[in-house]
N, C-alpha and C positions, 0 to 999 in steps of 0.2 A: 248203151253206147259201148258195147263191147267191140273191141277191134280197132278203136280209134288209136292211132299211134302218131303223136305229135313229134315231128322232128324239126330241128332248126333253132334259131335264137329269137328271143323276144326282142321287141324294140328297145326296152330298157337295157338289156344286156349289150346290144350293139352300141348304144349311146355311151354307156359306161366304158366300154372297151375303147371307143374312139377318144374319149376324154383322157383316159390313161395313156394311150399312145401319143396323144398331143403333148401331154405333160412330159413324158420321157423324151420326145423329140426336141422339145424346147430346152430341156436340161442339157442334152447332148450338143445341141447347136450352140448354146452359150459357152460350154466348155471348149468346143472347137474354135469359136470366135476368139476366146481369150488366148488360146494357143497361137492362133494366127497373128493376133495383135502383138503378142510377145515376140514372135519371130520377126515381124516387120520392124519393131523398135530395136531389137538386137542387131538386125541387119543395118539399120540406119546408123547406129552407134559404131558398128564395125567400119562402115564406110567413112565416117567422120574420123575415127581413130587412124585408119590407114592413111588418109590424106594428110592429117596432122603429123603422123609419125615420119612419113617420107620427108616432109619439109623440115622437121626438127632434126632428123639425122643429117641432112645436107648442111643445114646451118651450123650444127654442132661440129661437124667435121671441118668445115672451112674456118670457123672462128677459132677452133683449137690451134690451128696453125698460123694465126695472125702474127705478123712481125711487129706491128704497131697499131694501136687503136686510135683512130682519128676522132671519132665522135660517137657518143652514146646518148640517145634520147629515149623517151618512153616507147616510141614506135619505130625507131630507126637505129641501125648499127652500121657504122662505117669503119673499115680497117684496111690496112695494107697487107696484102698476101705475101707469101714467101717469094713469089716470082716478081714482086715489086708492083703489081697492079693494085689499084684501089677497088675494093669490093664493098658492097653494101646490101643490107636487107631492110625492107620496109613494108608496112602494111598500107595498101591503097585499094579502096573500094572492095574490101573483102578478100583481096588477093595478097599473098606474100610475094613480093617482087625481089628478085636478086639482080643487082646491077653490077655489070663488069665494065669498069672504065670510067667511073665518075671522075670529073675533073676537080671536084671540090667536095668537101664534107661539111655541112649537109649538102646534098646534091642540088645543084642549080642547072647544070648542063652536062652533056656528055654521057657516054655509055649507052648500053642497051639493057632494057628490062626484060627479064625472063620470069614467067610465073612459076613459082614452086608449088603453090597450093591455092585452091580457091575455097570459098565458103568458110573463111576464117573470120571470127567475130572479135578476137582479141589477139594482139601480139605486143609483147612488151619486153624490153631489155633493161637490165640493171647491171652495173659493174661494181663489184666489191673487191678491192685489191686486184689480184690476178684471176678473178673468177667473174664470169658473165652468167647471169641468170636469165634464162629465156622462158617466158610464159606464153603459151598460145592456147586458144580455144577454137576448136573446129566444130562447126555446126552444120548438120545435114537434116533437113526436114524437121527442125525444131529440137533435135537431139544434140546437145552440146557435150563435147568431150574435152576437158582441160588437160593440157600436157605441160610439164615443167622439166627443164634440163639445166644443169649447172655445168659450165664448161671452164676448165682450167686452161688459161692461156699459156702455152709453152714458150712461144717466141718473144714475149714482151718482158721487159725488165720489171 
């Protein structure tokens, strides 16, 4: 049998190569999936943080200039602004509402509600002397981001 020259791969070599390629592909796909999941979670947390931060900054700025605090409850804050209007913030159905022109505190009638942020799972106010503590938790797709701000009231005695 002189002159026989076998070229190519045996069946066992092909099968072993396919198994090794499948194992490497699985490891790479798992690493890629982990990276994509981390990106999605980070993006959801960023979205929740942005929504909460905008509302927190607006509330902080307006409350800081309050001339008189009319009422503070766990989920509602009502005050008289520098220009004499009555303003308030409250949580309703997962939205932070800003009301301009309440006729009474707590609000019963009057004014118009504007939504500052949505997807809010917690909003609370607490007053300690001349300081208001605002806590809110913004939740997007199950990712919750808690925020806290302490506001020193400039215009109140």
